[in-house]
N, C-alpha and C positions, 0 to 999 in steps of 0.2 A: 571477102565480103559475106556477110550473113544474110542469105536470101529470105529466111523466115522473118528476121527483124525488118528487112525492107518491105516485105508484104504487110506485116502488122503496122508499120509506120504509114504506108499508103492507106490502109483501111482507116487508121486513126485520123489521117488528114481528111479523108472523105467525110467521116463523121463530124469532125470540127467544122468543115466547110458548110455543112447543112445545118448547123446549130442555129436555132432561132432565138434562144435565150440570150438576153443581154448580160454580159459578164463585166465585172469591174475592170477598169482600165489596167490595173497592175497585172491582172490575170491575162488580159489580152496581149500585154507586152511579153509576158512569159511565153505565150503561144507563138508570137512572132519570133522572139529570140531563139527558142529552141528549134523552131522550123528552119530559120536561116542558118543556124549553126550545123544542123543536121544535113542540110542540103548544100551548103556553101563552105562550111568550115570557118576557120578564123576570118574575121572581116578585115577589109583593108579600108583605111580612112578615105572618105570622099567628101566633096563639098556638099553641104546641106543648102538646098535652095528652096525648100518647102516649108521651113519654119520649125516651130517648136515640136510638133508632132514627130517629124523625122528625127529630130535631135533625141527625143525620148526613145524612139525605136532603135536608133543607133547605139545609144548608151546601154539599152537592155542587151543588145547583141554583144557589145564589147565586153560586158561583164561575163560572158561565156568563153572568152578567148582561152584557148588551151583545152577546152573540153572536146573530146573526140566526137566525130560525127555519130558513131554508134551509141555513145552515152547520151548525146543530145536527142537522138531518136527515141531511146528508152524513156527519157524524161518527158518528152512530148507525148508519148503514148500514155504515160502515167497521168499526165495533166488532162488529156482527153477523158480517160477513164474517170477521173475524179470529178470532172464537171459534166459528165453525161449520165450519171446514175439516176 
C-alpha cells in the first residue's frame, strides 16, 4: 500500500468536503464514483430504494469496475486539483 498516495487522497477528500462551489452534476458523480472505487473497490449490485439519484450514482461507480483503488485515488486527487484552482 502506498502511504504517500493515501495521505494525498485523504487531504484531497478534506479539500473536496469543504468546497462551497456548486459543481455540475456530472462532475459530482465523478467525485462520488472515484471516491467509492478508491475506498471500496468494485461495487456489488444492491437494491436501489431511493430513486433516480442513487441509480445515477451506482451507474457512475459501475463504470469504474476494474479500476484499481490506487488508480481511483489518483483520479480523485486530479479531480480535486482541477476543481479547486
